[in-house]
C-alpha positions as CSV (number, residue, x, y, z in Angstrom):
1,M,198.0,118.8,197.6
2,T,199.4,115.6,199.0
3,E,200.5,112.4,197.5
4,S,201.0,108.9,198.9
5,S,204.6,107.8,198.6
6,A,203.5,104.2,197.8
7,N,201.7,105.4,194.7
8,K,203.9,108.0,193.1
9,P,203.9,108.0,189.3
10,A,205.9,105.3,187.8
11,N,206.9,105.8,184.1
12,G,204.3,108.5,183.9
13,Q,201.5,106.2,184.6
14,V,199.6,107.6,187.6
15,C,198.3,111.1,188.1
16,H,197.0,111.9,191.7
17,R,195.0,114.8,193.0
18,V,194.1,114.6,196.7
19,K,192.3,117.5,198.3
20,N,191.0,118.2,201.8
21,G,193.7,116.0,203.2
22,V,191.9,112.8,202.3
23,K,194.2,109.8,201.9
24,P,194.1,107.0,199.4
25,G,191.8,104.0,200.0
26,R,192.7,100.5,201.2
27,N,193.7,99.2,197.9
28,G,196.6,101.6,197.5
29,F,194.6,103.9,195.3
30,I,191.9,106.5,195.8
31,K,188.4,105.0,195.3
32,N,186.7,106.9,192.6
33,H,187.1,106.9,188.9
34,H,189.7,105.0,186.8
35,H,189.9,105.7,183.0
36,Y,192.0,103.7,180.7
37,H,192.2,104.4,177.0
38,H,195.3,104.5,174.8
39,Q,194.1,107.6,173.0
40,Q,193.3,109.6,176.1
41,P,195.7,112.2,177.4
42,M,196.6,112.4,181.1
43,Y,194.2,114.6,182.9
44,C,192.7,115.2,186.3
45,Y,189.1,116.1,187.2
46,P,188.3,119.7,188.1
47,E,186.0,118.7,191.0
48,D,186.8,119.4,194.6
49,K,186.1,115.8,195.6
50,V,188.7,113.1,195.9
51,Q,189.5,111.8,192.4
52,H,192.0,109.3,190.9
53,T,192.9,109.0,187.3
54,T,195.2,106.3,185.9
55,C,196.3,106.8,182.3
56,N,198.3,104.5,180.1
57,G,201.9,105.6,180.4
58,S,204.8,104.0,178.7
59,S,204.2,100.6,180.2
60,G,200.5,100.6,179.5
61,L,200.6,102.3,176.1
62,G,198.5,100.5,173.6
63,L,197.4,97.7,175.9
64,Y,193.8,98.9,176.1
65,S,191.8,99.2,172.8
66,R,188.6,100.5,174.6
67,P,187.6,102.7,177.5
68,F,188.0,101.0,180.8
69,I,186.1,102.8,183.5
70,E,185.7,101.7,187.1
71,S,184.2,103.6,190.0
72,F,185.1,103.2,193.7
73,E,183.8,106.3,195.5
74,E,185.3,106.9,198.9
75,T,183.1,106.2,201.9
76,P,181.8,109.4,203.4
77,M,183.5,110.1,206.7
78,L,180.2,110.5,208.7
79,V,178.8,107.3,207.3
80,A,182.0,105.4,208.2
81,V,181.9,106.8,211.8
82,L,178.2,105.9,212.2
83,T,178.9,102.4,210.8
84,Y,181.6,101.7,213.3
85,M,179.3,103.0,216.0
86,G,176.5,100.7,214.9
87,Y,178.8,97.7,215.0
88,G,180.1,98.8,218.4
89,I,176.6,99.1,219.9
90,L,175.7,95.6,218.4
91,T,178.8,94.2,220.0
92,I,178.1,95.6,223.4
93,F,174.5,94.3,223.4
94,G,175.9,91.0,222.1
95,Y,178.1,90.5,225.1
96,L,175.2,91.6,227.4
97,R,173.0,88.9,225.8
98,D,175.8,86.3,226.2
99,F,176.0,87.2,229.9
100,L,172.2,86.7,230.2
101,R,172.4,83.4,228.4
102,D,175.2,82.2,230.7
103,W,173.0,82.9,233.7
104,K,170.0,81.2,232.1
105,I,168.1,84.5,232.1
106,E,167.7,84.4,228.3
107,R,167.1,81.2,226.4
108,C,170.1,80.1,224.3
109,H,169.5,78.5,220.9
110,V,173.2,78.0,220.1
111,A,174.8,74.5,219.8
112,R,176.9,73.9,222.9
113,E,178.7,71.0,224.6
114,R,176.9,69.2,227.4
115,E,178.1,69.9,230.9
116,E,179.7,66.4,231.2
117,Q,181.7,67.2,228.1
118,R,183.1,70.5,229.3
119,D,186.6,69.0,229.8
120,F,186.8,67.6,226.3
121,V,188.3,69.3,223.3
122,P,185.7,71.9,222.5
123,L,183.5,71.3,219.4
124,Y,182.1,74.8,219.3
125,Q,184.1,78.0,219.7
126,D,181.8,80.4,221.4
127,F,183.9,83.5,220.7
128,E,184.2,82.6,217.0
129,N,180.5,82.2,216.8
130,F,179.8,85.6,218.5
131,Y,179.0,87.3,215.2
132,T,176.7,84.5,214.2
133,R,174.8,84.5,217.5
134,N,174.3,88.2,218.0
135,L,174.5,89.9,214.6
136,Y,173.8,87.5,211.8
137,M,170.8,86.0,213.5
138,R,169.1,89.4,213.6
139,I,169.1,89.5,209.8
140,R,169.1,85.8,208.9
141,D,165.8,86.1,207.2
142,S,167.5,88.0,204.3
143,W,169.3,84.8,203.2
144,N,168.5,81.2,202.3
145,R,165.1,82.1,201.0
146,P,163.6,79.0,199.4
147,I,162.3,79.4,195.9
148,C,159.8,77.1,194.1
149,S,160.3,78.0,190.5
150,V,162.9,78.4,187.8
151,P,165.4,81.1,188.8
152,G,164.7,83.3,185.8
153,A,163.9,87.0,185.6
154,K,161.1,86.4,188.0
155,V,160.9,83.8,190.8
156,D,158.3,82.4,193.2
157,L,159.3,82.4,196.9
158,V,158.0,80.1,199.7
159,E,156.7,82.3,202.4
160,R,158.1,81.8,205.9
161,V,157.9,83.4,209.3
162,S,160.0,83.2,212.4
163,P,158.4,82.9,215.9
164,D,161.8,83.3,217.7
165,Y,163.6,86.2,216.0
166,N,165.1,84.1,213.1
167,W,166.5,81.2,215.1
168,T,163.9,78.9,213.4
169,F,161.5,79.4,210.5
170,D,157.9,78.1,209.9
171,Y,156.4,77.8,206.5
172,T,153.0,79.3,206.0
173,G,152.1,77.2,202.9
174,K,151.8,80.4,200.8
175,V,153.8,81.3,197.8
176,V,155.0,84.9,196.9
177,E,154.7,84.9,193.1
178,G,156.3,87.0,190.5
179,V,159.2,88.4,192.5
180,I,161.7,90.2,190.2
181,N,165.0,88.3,190.5
182,M,167.9,90.7,190.9
183,G,170.2,88.2,192.7
184,S,170.8,85.1,190.6
185,Y,173.8,84.7,188.3
186,N,171.6,84.0,185.4
187,Y,173.5,86.4,183.2
188,L,172.3,85.2,179.8
189,G,168.9,83.9,180.9
190,F,169.6,80.2,180.1
191,A,168.2,79.1,183.5
192,E,164.8,78.3,182.1
193,N,162.5,75.3,181.7
194,T,161.3,75.9,178.2
195,G,163.1,76.5,174.9
196,Y,165.9,74.9,172.9
197,C,168.2,74.1,175.9
198,A,165.5,72.7,178.1
199,D,164.2,70.5,175.3
200,A,167.7,69.2,174.5
201,S,168.4,68.4,178.2
202,A,165.0,66.5,178.6
203,E,165.8,64.4,175.5
204,V,169.2,63.4,176.8
205,T,167.7,62.6,180.2
206,M,165.4,60.1,178.5
207,K,168.3,58.5,176.7
208,Y,171.2,58.5,179.3
209,G,169.4,59.0,182.6
210,V,170.3,61.4,185.3
211,G,173.4,59.9,186.9
212,V,176.5,58.1,185.6
213,A,177.5,56.4,188.8
214,S,181.2,56.3,188.0
215,T,184.3,58.5,187.4
216,R,185.5,59.5,184.0
217,Q,188.5,57.2,184.2
218,E,186.3,54.1,184.9
219,M,182.8,53.6,183.4
220,G,181.6,57.2,183.4
221,N,183.1,58.7,180.3
222,L,180.2,59.4,177.9
223,D,180.3,60.6,174.3
224,R,178.5,63.7,175.4
225,H,181.4,64.5,177.8
226,E,183.9,64.3,175.0
227,E,181.7,66.5,172.7
228,M,181.3,69.0,175.5
229,E,185.0,69.4,176.1
230,E,185.8,69.7,172.4
231,L,183.1,72.5,172.2
232,V,184.5,74.3,175.3
233,A,188.0,74.3,173.7
234,K,186.6,75.7,170.5
235,F,184.6,78.3,172.3
236,L,187.6,79.5,174.4
237,G,190.0,79.3,171.4
238,V,192.4,76.9,173.2
239,E,193.9,73.6,172.3
240,S,192.1,71.5,174.8
241,A,189.6,71.7,177.7
242,M,188.4,69.6,180.6
243,A,185.2,69.7,182.6
244,F,184.6,69.1,186.3
245,G,181.4,68.5,188.2
246,M,181.8,71.4,190.7
247,G,183.0,74.9,190.1
248,F,184.5,75.4,193.5
249,A,186.4,72.1,193.3
250,T,187.7,73.1,189.8
251,N,189.9,75.7,191.6
252,S,190.5,74.0,195.0
253,M,191.5,70.6,193.6
254,N,193.4,71.7,190.5
255,I,195.7,74.4,191.8
256,P,197.4,71.9,194.1
257,A,198.1,69.8,191.0
258,L,199.8,72.7,189.3
259,T,202.0,74.0,192.1
260,G,203.7,72.7,195.3
261,K,206.5,73.3,197.7
262,G,209.2,75.6,196.2
263,C,206.6,77.4,194.1
264,L,205.3,80.9,194.6
265,I,201.6,82.0,194.2
266,L,200.8,85.7,193.8
267,S,197.1,86.1,194.6
268,D,194.8,89.1,194.3
269,E,193.6,90.2,197.8
270,L,189.9,89.8,196.7
271,N,190.2,86.4,195.1
272,H,187.4,83.9,195.6
273,A,187.5,81.4,198.5
274,S,188.0,78.5,196.1
275,L,191.2,80.1,194.8
276,V,192.4,80.8,198.3
277,L,191.7,77.3,199.4
278,G,193.4,75.8,196.4
279,A,196.5,77.9,197.0
280,R,196.7,76.9,200.6
281,L,196.2,73.2,199.8
282,S,199.1,73.3,197.3
283,G,201.7,73.9,199.9
284,S,203.2,76.8,197.9
285,T,204.3,80.1,199.3
286,I,201.5,82.6,199.0
287,R,201.9,86.3,198.7
288,V,198.9,88.6,198.3
289,F,199.0,91.8,196.1
290,K,196.6,94.7,196.3
291,H,193.4,94.4,194.3
292,N,193.9,95.1,190.6
293,N,197.0,97.1,191.5
294,M,199.7,96.5,188.9
295,Q,202.4,98.4,190.8
296,S,201.9,96.0,193.8
297,L,202.0,92.9,191.5
298,E,205.1,94.1,189.7
299,K,206.9,94.8,192.9
300,M,206.2,91.2,194.2
301,L,207.3,89.7,190.9
302,R,210.5,91.7,190.9
303,D,211.3,90.8,194.5
304,A,210.6,87.1,193.8
305,I,213.0,87.2,190.9
306,V,215.7,89.1,192.8
307,H,215.5,87.4,196.2
308,G,214.2,83.9,195.3
309,Q,213.1,81.6,198.1
310,P,213.4,82.5,201.7
311,R,216.6,81.5,203.5
312,T,218.1,79.5,200.6
313,H,217.5,82.3,198.0
314,R,217.2,79.6,195.3
315,P,215.1,80.5,192.3
316,W,211.4,79.7,192.6
317,K,210.4,76.5,190.8
318,K,207.3,78.3,189.4
319,I,205.6,81.6,189.9
320,L,201.8,81.5,189.4
321,I,199.6,84.6,189.3
322,L,195.9,84.0,190.4
323,V,193.3,86.5,189.2
324,E,189.6,86.6,188.4
325,G,187.8,88.0,185.3
326,I,185.0,89.7,187.3
327,Y,185.4,90.0,191.0
328,S,182.0,89.0,192.3
329,M,181.9,91.3,195.4
330,E,183.4,94.4,193.8
331,G,182.1,94.2,190.3
332,S,185.5,95.1,189.0
333,I,187.2,93.6,185.9
334,V,190.8,92.4,186.0
335,R,193.3,94.6,184.2
336,L,194.2,91.6,182.0
337,P,196.3,93.4,179.4
338,E,198.7,94.7,182.1
339,V,198.7,91.3,183.9
340,I,199.7,89.5,180.7
341,A,202.4,92.1,180.0
342,L,203.9,91.6,183.5
343,K,203.5,87.8,183.2
344,K,205.5,87.9,180.0
345,R,208.1,90.3,181.3
346,Y,208.9,88.2,184.4
347,R,208.2,84.8,182.9
348,A,205.5,83.8,185.3
349,Y,202.4,81.7,184.7
350,L,198.8,83.1,184.7
351,Y,195.8,81.4,186.1
352,L,192.5,83.2,185.2
353,D,189.2,82.4,186.9
354,E,186.4,83.4,184.6
355,A,183.5,82.2,186.7
356,H,181.6,85.4,186.4
357,S,183.0,86.8,183.2
358,I,182.6,83.8,180.8
359,G,179.5,84.4,178.7
360,A,178.9,87.8,180.4
361,L,181.7,89.8,178.8
362,G,183.1,90.3,175.3
363,P,181.3,90.8,171.9
364,G,181.1,87.0,171.5
365,G,180.5,86.2,175.2
366,R,183.9,84.5,175.4
367,G,184.8,86.3,178.6
368,V,187.4,88.8,179.7
369,V,190.0,87.7,177.1
370,D,187.4,88.4,174.4
371,Y,186.4,91.7,176.1
372,F,190.0,93.0,175.7
373,G,190.6,91.4,172.3
374,L,193.5,89.4,173.6
375,D,195.0,86.1,172.5
376,P,193.8,83.2,174.6
377,R,197.2,81.5,174.3
378,D,198.6,84.3,176.5
379,V,196.7,82.9,179.5
380,D,198.3,79.6,180.7
381,V,195.3,78.3,182.6
382,M,191.8,79.4,181.7
383,M,189.3,78.4,184.3
384,G,185.5,79.1,184.4
385,T,182.2,77.7,185.6
386,F,179.0,76.6,183.9
387,T,176.8,77.6,186.8
388,K,176.2,81.2,185.8
389,S,176.0,82.2,182.1
390,F,175.2,78.7,181.0
391,G,172.5,77.9,183.5
392,A,174.1,74.5,184.3
393,A,176.6,73.2,186.9
394,G,180.3,72.5,187.1
395,G,183.5,74.1,185.9
396,Y,186.2,73.8,183.2
397,I,189.9,74.3,182.6
398,G,191.3,75.2,179.2
399,G,194.8,75.6,177.9
400,R,197.5,73.7,176.1
401,K,197.0,70.0,175.3
402,E,200.0,69.0,177.5
403,L,198.5,70.8,180.5
404,L,195.2,69.1,180.2
405,E,196.7,65.7,179.7
406,Y,198.7,66.3,182.9
407,L,195.6,67.3,184.8
408,R,193.6,64.2,183.6
409,S,196.0,62.0,185.5
410,H,197.0,64.2,188.5
411,S,193.9,66.2,189.4
412,H,191.9,64.9,192.3
413,S,188.7,66.2,190.7
414,A,189.5,64.2,187.6
415,V,190.5,61.0,189.2
416,Y,188.1,60.7,192.2
417,A,185.0,62.7,191.3
418,A,181.9,61.3,189.7
419,S,181.2,62.3,186.1
420,M,178.9,65.2,185.3
421,S,175.2,64.4,184.9
422,P,174.1,63.9,181.2
423,P,171.3,66.5,181.3
424,V,173.7,69.1,182.8
425,V,176.2,68.3,180.1
426,E,173.6,68.7,177.4
427,Q,172.5,72.1,178.9
428,I,176.1,73.2,178.6
429,I,176.4,72.0,175.0
430,A,173.1,73.6,173.9
431,S,173.6,76.9,175.6
432,M,177.2,77.2,174.3
433,K,176.1,76.4,170.8
434,C,173.5,79.0,171.1
435,I,176.0,81.6,172.1
436,M,178.3,80.6,169.3
437,G,175.4,80.7,166.8
438,E,175.8,77.1,165.9
439,D,172.1,76.5,166.6
440,G,171.3,78.4,163.4
441,T,169.8,81.4,165.3
442,T,171.1,84.7,166.6
443,L,169.5,84.2,170.0
444,G,172.8,83.8,171.8
445,R,174.4,86.8,170.3
446,D,171.3,88.9,171.0
447,R,171.4,87.8,174.6
448,V,175.0,88.8,175.0
449,Q,174.2,92.2,173.5
450,Q,171.1,92.6,175.7
451,L,173.1,91.9,178.8
452,A,175.6,94.6,177.9
453,E,172.8,97.1,177.3
454,N,170.9,96.2,180.5
455,T,174.1,96.5,182.5
456,L,175.0,100.0,181.2
457,Y,171.4,101.2,181.7
458,F,171.0,99.8,185.2
459,R,174.4,101.2,186.4
460,R,173.8,104.6,184.9
461,R,170.4,105.0,186.5
462,L,171.6,104.0,190.0
463,T,174.4,106.5,189.7
464,E,172.0,109.2,188.6
465,M,169.8,108.5,191.6
466,G,172.7,109.2,194.0
467,F,173.7,105.7,195.1
468,I,177.4,104.7,195.5
469,I,178.0,101.7,193.3
470,Y,181.3,99.9,192.8
471,G,182.9,98.3,189.8
472,N,183.4,98.5,186.1
473,N,180.7,100.1,183.8
474,D,180.5,96.8,181.8
475,S,180.2,94.4,184.8
476,P,176.8,92.8,185.3
477,V,177.7,92.5,189.0
478,V,176.5,95.7,190.5
479,P,177.4,96.3,194.2
480,M,175.4,99.2,195.8
481,M,176.8,100.4,199.2
482,L,174.7,100.2,202.3
483,Y,177.5,100.5,204.9
484,M,175.5,100.4,208.2
485,P,174.6,96.9,209.7
486,A,171.0,97.8,210.5
487,K,170.4,98.7,206.8
488,I,171.5,95.3,205.5
489,G,168.4,93.5,206.7
490,A,166.2,96.5,206.3
491,F,167.0,96.9,202.7
492,G,166.4,93.2,201.9
493,R,163.1,93.1,203.7
494,E,161.8,96.4,202.3
495,M,162.7,95.3,198.7
496,L,160.9,91.9,199.2
497,K,157.8,93.7,200.5
498,R,157.7,95.4,197.1
499,N,158.2,92.1,195.2
500,I,161.9,92.6,194.4
501,G,164.4,89.9,195.4
502,V,167.9,91.1,196.1
503,V,171.1,89.8,197.7
504,V,172.6,91.8,200.7
505,V,176.1,91.2,201.9
506,G,177.9,92.2,205.1
507,F,180.9,91.4,207.3
508,P,182.8,89.1,207.2
509,A,182.2,88.6,203.5
510,T,183.0,92.3,203.0
511,P,185.1,94.8,205.0
512,I,183.3,95.8,208.1
513,I,182.2,99.3,206.9
514,E,181.4,98.2,203.3
515,S,178.2,96.3,203.6
516,R,176.3,96.3,200.3
517,A,173.4,95.0,198.2
518,R,174.6,93.1,195.1
519,F,172.5,93.1,192.0
520,C,173.1,90.7,189.2
521,I,171.8,91.8,185.8
522,S,170.4,89.3,183.3
523,A,169.7,89.4,179.6
524,A,166.2,88.0,180.6
525,H,165.4,91.3,182.4
526,T,163.2,93.5,180.3
527,K,163.4,97.3,180.4
528,D,160.0,97.4,182.2
529,M,161.4,95.0,184.9
530,L,164.6,97.1,185.3
531,D,162.5,100.3,185.5
532,T,160.2,98.7,188.1
533,A,163.3,97.5,190.2
534,L,165.0,100.9,189.8
535,S,161.8,102.7,191.0
536,V,161.6,100.5,194.1
537,I,165.3,100.8,194.8
538,S,165.0,104.6,194.7
539,E,161.9,104.5,197.0
540,V,163.6,102.2,199.5
541,G,166.8,104.2,199.2
542,D,164.9,107.4,200.2
543,L,163.3,105.5,203.0
544,L,166.5,104.2,204.5
545,Q,168.6,107.2,203.4
546,V,171.3,105.2,201.5
547,K,171.8,107.6,198.7
548,Y,175.3,108.5,199.9
549,S,177.0,109.6,196.7
550,R,178.5,113.1,196.8
551,H,178.8,113.2,193.0
552,K,175.3,114.0,191.8
553,R,174.7,113.5,188.1
554,L,171.9,114.9,186.0
555,P,169.6,112.3,184.4
556,S,170.5,111.7,180.8
557,L,168.2,110.8,177.9
558,D,167.8,107.1,177.2
């Protein structure tokens, strides 16, 4: 039995069992099962595979009022070796093809400078585009597929073919109808063209038009904008809220307004690109802690308090912790109770991105704060988007009234961006009222419950089939590991042949040996749809041999 010195038990929190000499994973903990429950005793699994169990010790006691189970099974050694070999072979052939292109033996489709511009500052970095030229292009047909219908539980795809190995596409004029959509972020099924929300948006379009043609501070502040922000604040349980026309810009343009030089940002290593960009644009010092690892976060907080700023050792003007509710590539949920406890202990500020969790988690669909039964006032900045659970566009920030008044005058998104489109605003209002039950029906509550049931069912069935899936049991984002580069495109194509639309993801969006398919569960999915998708996934999984899990489970009764 061995134990990593970086992860020794602190205050009785962590119990490790490592057999066969296998070391912990890249996040500082062994990728398998994590259980959190304030009533559960500390225990370890009796299996002879690598396991990790974290229990609530003295610092975590009472923070969790419900089971918190996440799964990150270790990559099998043989699969990891074969994956590296696959990338190595692709790289060798890529350099060979580049050599042939340089000698005009193979036609080159890549954008390049003209010969007379060779002495100029280069516009294109050939080495940086190596992956795009030689790896991505081979499986490019798995992305950017055009759809010609509402992105609901089923979609219609425009058929396309490539005469030159995915460098260009030609459209055949045919439509592939009735493809089960397992890739859109339509968690509550509000991306629809019929029903209460669609009718309300159509009515507002006839009254207000589509565009506002001004910023909120000039002539673009409508009464519908004011009503929407009041409703968002009520939904979140905060004093005030503010909406923005783009979810990405909500992060990237507002974080620089909150922090600056002399401030410290502590960012989870798997945070979204919008959070990373916002942190960089702020000019603050950035330090990255291991994903969802509270020991790593606490160590950085303690060091920041003790040592202060580099060279001068003056206290930091502000310490801001950046985390997400649901991490969209891992399917994991932030350990919010522990983050809030650390934030209070070290007097830091907390910025919570609920892009994927708002509407999708919690008994009332109010996100990860509702999921854990916490007080929204303990989160200093609550950010989220309307593009997923609400079937609309844009983002929001909620918090104290003083914070929002400051952002209205200092945020670039607030001052310079055009106002949100009226029909989009109405879609947000209608869907949010539906979730809150203010439309006089239980439709919203039923959808939140249906999403939770679909998520548990889909995850359990995939696990029983022998696939390695990542993330929390309650997360509607379900990553299924493919690993090998050749299986990324093959899985997407084989699924589409069987009328199932999926999203596949590879390097550099994921670590090089952790390519995956990512399923997004929706309340609009019926059990028949999920069973059909699961049957096809199992069939393709057998065909491509991607049932890698070493922890076989017996099927349970539904």
